[in-house]
C-alpha positions in Angstrom: 66.4 93.4 54.4 68.6 96.4 55.6 70.3 96.4 52.0 66.8 96.5 50.5 65.7 99.5 52.4 68.9 101.1 51.7 68.3 100.8 48.0 64.7 102.1 48.5 66.1 105.0 50.3 68.7 105.7 47.7 66.0 105.3 44.9 63.8 108.0 46.6 66.7 110.4 47.1 67.6 110.3 43.3 66.3 113.5 41.3 63.3 112.9 39.3 65.0 113.3 35.9 67.5 110.4 36.8 64.6 108.1 38.0 62.9 108.9 34.7 65.9 108.2 32.7 66.5 104.7 34.4 62.9 103.7 33.8 63.1 104.5 30.2 66.4 102.8 29.7 65.1 99.7 31.6 61.9 99.8 29.4 63.9 99.7 26.2 66.2 96.8 27.3 63.2 94.9 28.6 61.5 95.4 25.3 64.6 94.3 23.3 65.0 91.2 25.6 61.4 90.3 25.1 61.8 90.5 21.4 64.9 88.5 21.4 63.4 85.7 23.4 60.2 85.7 21.3 62.5 85.4 18.3 64.5 82.6 19.7 61.3 80.7 20.6 59.7 81.3 17.1 63.0 80.0 15.5 63.6 77.0 17.7 60.2 75.3 17.4 59.4 73.0 14.5 56.6 75.3 13.6 58.7 78.4 12.9 57.6 81.7 11.6 54.7 81.8 9.0 55.5 81.3 5.5 58.9 80.0 6.3 60.3 76.8 4.7 61.8 76.0 8.1 58.2 75.5 9.5 56.3 72.3 9.4 53.3 73.8 10.9 50.1 74.4 9.0 51.3 77.8 7.9 54.7 76.8 6.8 56.4 76.3 3.4 58.3 73.1 4.1 56.0 71.1 1.9 56.3 73.7 -0.9 60.2 73.5 -0.7 59.9 69.8 -1.0 57.5 69.9 -3.8 59.7 72.2 -5.9 62.7 69.9 -5.3 60.7 66.8 -6.4 59.8 68.7 -9.7 63.3 69.7 -10.5 63.4 73.3 -9.3 66.8 74.0 -7.2 65.9 75.7 -3.8 68.0 78.0 -1.7 67.3 79.7 1.5 68.7 83.4 1.6 69.4 84.3 5.3 70.5 88.0 4.5 68.4 91.0 4.6 68.7 91.7 0.8 69.4 95.3 1.5 72.6 95.2 -0.4 71.2 93.7 -3.7 73.2 91.2 -5.7 70.2 88.8 -6.3 70.2 86.5 -9.1 67.9 87.8 -11.9 67.7 84.2 -13.3 66.0 82.9 -10.2 62.4 83.1 -8.7 62.6 84.9 -5.5 59.7 84.1 -2.9 58.9 86.8 -0.2 56.1 85.8 1.6 54.8 87.5 4.8 57.9 89.2 5.6 58.7 91.7 8.5 58.4 95.3 7.5 60.7 96.2 4.5 62.9 99.1 4.5 63.5 101.4 1.7 66.7 99.7 0.9 65.1 96.4 0.6 62.2 97.5 -1.5 64.7 99.1 -3.7 66.6 95.8 -4.0 63.6 93.6 -4.7 62.5 96.3 -7.5 65.9 96.3 -9.2 65.7 92.5 -9.2 62.6 92.4 -10.8 63.4 95.1 -13.4 66.4 93.1 -14.2 64.8 90.1 -15.3 64.0 88.4 -12.0 60.7 86.7 -11.1 59.2 87.9 -7.6 56.6 86.1 -5.9 55.6 88.5 -2.9 52.7 88.7 -0.8 50.8 89.1 2.6 47.8 91.0 3.8 50.2 93.0 6.2 52.2 94.3 3.3 51.8 98.2 2.6 51.3 99.4 -1.0 55.1 100.7 -1.1 56.1 97.2 -0.1 54.6 95.7 -3.0 57.4 96.9 -5.1 55.3 97.7 -8.4 54.1 101.3 -9.3 50.5 100.3 -9.6 49.9 98.0 -6.8 46.3 96.6 -6.2 44.2 97.5 -3.3 43.9 94.8 -0.6 40.4 93.7 0.3 39.3 91.8 3.5 37.4 89.4 1.4 38.2 85.5 0.6 39.9 84.9 -2.7 37.8 83.7 -5.7 38.8 79.9 -6.0 38.7 80.2 -9.7 42.2 81.2 -10.9 42.2 83.9 -13.7 43.7 82.9 -17.3 47.5 83.6 -17.4 47.9 83.9 -13.7 51.3 82.5 -13.8 52.7 85.2 -16.1 54.2 85.4 -19.6 55.5 82.0 -21.1 54.4 80.1 -18.1 51.6 77.7 -18.5 49.7 75.7 -15.8 46.6 73.3 -15.7 45.6 74.5 -12.4 42.1 76.3 -12.4 40.9 76.1 -8.8 42.6 76.7 -5.4 41.5 76.4 -1.8 42.7 79.1 0.8 42.1 80.1 4.5 40.4 83.3 3.3 42.8 85.6 4.7 42.3 88.3 2.1 42.4 89.1 -1.6 42.9 92.0 -4.1 40.0 94.0 -4.9 38.6 93.4 -8.4 35.7 94.3 -10.2 36.1 91.0 -12.1 35.8 88.9 -9.2 32.3 87.5 -8.0 30.5 89.4 -5.5 31.9 89.1 -1.9 35.4 87.8 -3.3 38.5 89.2 -4.7 41.5 88.1 -6.8 43.9 85.7 -5.1 46.8 86.7 -7.5 47.7 89.8 -9.7 50.7 89.7 -12.0 52.7 92.9 -13.0 55.5 93.3 -15.5 58.3 95.5 -14.4 61.3 96.0 -16.7 62.3 92.8 -18.1 61.0 90.9 -15.1 57.7 90.0 -13.6 56.2 90.4 -9.8 53.5 88.0 -8.8 51.5 89.6 -5.9 49.9 86.8 -3.8 47.1 88.2 -1.6 46.7 84.9 0.6 49.9 82.8 1.2 47.9 80.0 2.6 47.4 78.8 -1.1 51.0 77.4 -0.9 51.2 76.7 2.7 51.5 73.0 4.2 47.9 73.1 5.3 46.4 73.7 1.7 49.1 72.7 -0.5 47.3 69.2 -1.0 43.9 70.6 -1.7 42.3 71.2 -5.2 44.9 72.4 -7.8 47.1 74.2 -5.0 50.1 72.0 -5.9 49.8 72.9 -9.5 49.3 76.5 -8.8 52.5 76.6 -6.6 54.6 74.9 -9.2 53.4 77.6 -11.8 54.6 80.4 -9.4 58.1 79.1 -9.6 58.2 79.7 -13.4 59.6 77.5 -16.2 61.0 74.0 -15.6 64.2 73.8 -13.9 64.2 77.5 -12.6 65.8 78.0 -9.4 63.8 79.3 -6.5 65.1 81.3 -3.6 63.2 81.8 -0.1 64.0 85.1 1.6 64.2 83.6 5.0 66.3 86.6 6.4 63.4 88.9 6.1 61.5 87.6 9.1 61.9 86.9 12.8 62.4 90.4 14.5 58.7 91.6 14.2 57.4 94.2 12.0 57.2 96.6 14.8 60.9 96.6 15.6 62.0 96.1 12.1 60.1 99.2 11.0 62.8 101.2 12.9 65.7 102.2 10.4 68.9 100.4 11.2 70.7 103.7 11.6 68.1 104.7 14.3 68.3 101.5 16.1 72.0 102.0 16.4 71.6 105.6 17.6 69.1 104.3 20.2 71.4 101.7 21.3 74.4 104.2 21.8 72.1 106.7 23.6 71.1 103.8 25.9 74.6 102.9 26.6 75.6 106.5 27.1 72.6 106.8 29.7 73.7 103.8 31.6 77.3 104.9 31.8 76.2 108.3 33.0 73.7 106.8 35.6 76.6 104.7 36.8 78.7 107.7 37.4 75.9 109.9 39.0 73.9 107.5 41.2 75.0 107.7 44.6 76.5 104.6 46.0 74.5 102.2 48.1 75.8 101.0 51.6 78.5 102.3 53.9 81.7 104.0 52.5 84.8 101.9 52.4 87.3 102.1 55.2 90.0 104.6 54.8 93.6 104.0 55.4 93.9 105.9 58.6 92.9 104.5 61.9 90.8 106.7 64.3 92.4 107.8 67.5 91.8 105.7 70.6 89.2 106.7 73.1 90.1 109.7 75.4 90.1 107.6 78.5 92.5 105.2 77.0 94.6 107.9 76.1 94.7 109.5 79.5 95.5 106.2 81.1 98.4 105.7 78.8 99.8 109.1 79.1 99.6 108.9 83.0 101.4 105.5 83.1 104.1 107.0 80.8 104.5 109.9 83.1 104.8 107.9 86.2 107.4 105.6 84.7 109.5 108.7 83.7 110.4 109.6 87.3 110.2 113.2 88.9 106.7 112.5 90.2 106.6 115.6 92.2 107.5 117.8 89.3 105.1 116.2 87.0 102.2 116.4 89.4 102.8 120.1 89.8 102.8 120.4 86.0 99.4 118.8 85.7 98.1 121.1 88.5 99.4 124.0 86.8 97.9 123.0 83.5 94.5 122.4 85.1 94.7 126.0 86.9 95.4 127.7 83.7 92.7 126.0 81.7 90.2 127.1 84.8 91.5 130.6 84.7 91.1 130.7 80.9 87.4 129.6 81.2 86.3 131.4 84.2 88.6 134.4 84.2 89.6 133.7 87.9 92.5 131.4 89.0 91.5 129.0 91.6 93.3 129.9 95.0 92.6 126.8 96.8 92.9 123.2 96.2 89.1 122.9 97.0 88.5 125.3 94.2 90.6 123.3 91.8 88.9 120.2 92.6 85.4 121.7 92.3 86.3 123.1 88.9 87.5 119.5 87.9 84.4 117.9 89.0 82.2 120.6 87.3 84.1 119.6 84.1 83.1 115.8 84.4 85.9 114.4 86.5 85.0 112.0 89.4 85.4 113.2 92.9 88.2 110.8 93.5 90.1 111.9 90.4 89.5 115.6 91.2 90.8 115.1 94.8 94.0 113.5 93.4 94.5 116.5 91.0 94.0 119.0 94.0 96.2 117.2 96.5 99.0 115.9 94.4 99.7 112.2 93.5 102.9 110.3 94.6 102.4 107.0 92.9 101.3 105.6 89.3 97.6 105.3 90.2 97.4 108.8 91.6 99.1 110.3 88.5 96.7 108.5 86.3 93.7 109.8 88.3 95.2 113.4 88.1 95.6 113.1 84.3 91.9 111.9 84.0 90.9 115.0 86.0 93.0 117.4 83.8 91.4 115.7 80.7 87.9 116.5 82.1 89.1 120.1 82.6 90.1 120.3 79.0 94.0 120.7 78.8 96.4 118.2 77.5 99.4 117.0 79.7 101.6 116.3 76.6 101.8 120.1 76.1 103.0 120.6 79.8 105.4 117.8 79.6 106.9 119.1 76.5 
C-alpha cells in the first residue's frame, strides 16, 4: 500500500508534459498489442480472416481452393506482401477483401496484370485506386444481378455458368442491370493481361459455392484449363486501419516511441527510498561522549583531564555570553542551561576523580557545546 501511494505521489509530481508523453506512448503500445492479439486470434481459429483459403467458415475460401485442385488447377498461397513484385504472369492471382493496399502493392499488382497476368480482385471496402485499373467501376450498395453478363470470364475463357447467388454485399453500378441491382463482375483489359473486378466475394465463398452456378463461375475466374491459381494470403491480417499507415511511417513511430521511453526512464524520479551509501553515520552524541569519557578515565592523569574539561567548558561559556564564569556555581548553571542534567553539571563544576565522574563531566561539556578531543590534543 505504501509503495502504491509512493507511485501516486511520484506521478502527481511529474511535469504535465512528461505525463502526457507517458499517456501517448502507453496508448500506442496498447493499440499495437490489441491489434496483435486480435490478429493472432483471427489466424488461430478455424474460421480465419474473410476470403482466406485457410478459413473453413462461411466467408472463407477453403472450398474454392479444393474445387480448383479437383479440376486440375494448381494452387499456391502467397504469404508475402507482394510489394516487391516478382509475380508470375502465367498464373491467376486472387486478391479478395485484402487489408488496405499501399502504393507499392497497387503498383506491383498493376505490373502483374499488364505483363499478362490474370488478376481477380474485389471487396466492397476497396477504394477506386486499389482496383488497379485506370477506369474502375463505381461501387453501389445494391445486391448484384444474379444473371451473369456474357463474356464475364474474359477473352478466351468460356463458361456454362449463367446465374449465381450471393449475400447481397454490394455490386458495381451499371445502367444495364435491372432496377435495384448492379453488376457482380466487371472485366478490364490492361496491357497484355486482364483484371476481373468482383464486387461481392460471397459468390465464391464457402457458404454460397454450392448454390446455383457458383462453382462454375468460380472455375471460370481461374482462367483456362490447368492454369495455376495463387491466393494473396499475405495481404490481410493486420487490419485496414493500421495497414493504411506506410511502412516507413510505422518504423518512424516505433523509433519515436522507443526514444520517448528511454528519455522517460532517464527523466522520471526514482520511486522509493534512495540506496544506502557506503559511509556509515556517526554514532549518537551521547554514545560518543560516554566512550570519550571512558577513554579519558583510562588514560591516567584524572586531575589534569578534569581541569582540561572545566577549562573547555569555561571558554565556551565565555564565547557565548561574553563573560567568564567566576564560580563553580555559574559553570554548573551554564551547563544546566545548555541541557545537561544537574548531576552532570555538578560533576563538571566540582571536578571528577573516577571514571563515572569524568563521563558525567564530559556529558556536561557536550551540553555546553565544546569537544573534549580538542582540549585533549
